[in-house]
C-alpha positions, 0 to 999 in steps of 0.5 A: 492206170486208166481203165477201159469203159468199152471195147468193140471189135469191128471185123468188117473195118478191122478196127478195135475200138476202145474207150477209157475212163478219162474220156479217150477213145481210140480206133486201133487197126488190127494191123497195128495191133498185130505188128506191135504185139507185145509178144516175144515173137514180135518184140524179141527178148531184148532191145534190137531183137524186134522182128519186123512183121510183114504181110499183115495188112488183111489180118483179122481178129478171130477172138479176144479173151479177157486176162484178169482185170488188166489185159486182153489176149487177141487171137489173130487170123494168122494164128498169132495169140501170144501177146497180152495187151494191157490197158496201159499198152492199148492206151499207148498204142492209141495215143502214139498211133501216128508215130507208130505207123510212121515208124512201121512204114519206115521199117517196111521201106528200109527192108524193101517191103514198100506197099506191104501195109494196108496203110499207104505211106504218108496216108492219113490215119483211118478216121478215128475220134480224137482222144479228149480229156480234161487236159490234166496229167494223171 
């Protein structure tokens, strides 16, 4: 399991910056974290029960608490605070961010919520340092 070496909440830019012990650093927009919260409220209780999150473009993080040595629990400005973000899950969000945005934008479009996200469809990702490492699988 990869371990974080740094975690910074950037409220002005609405970015969670997280660095890991393999050298990877990810800038995760709060909106992405909120719409992919690992909570039952978002994920449902099984495949096909996911709940599309809309209106989260301006969501902030009001607080973030450590959970043991394996996760953090953010409290979002909309009151949502039930998702535990494990280090593995945060790494996955960072590594798969481009595809996750694309999937989210497609779901918004299909549901008739074009323009609901802070990320314009097809827009470039926020400038984020690229993950880098030694190239070996761990």
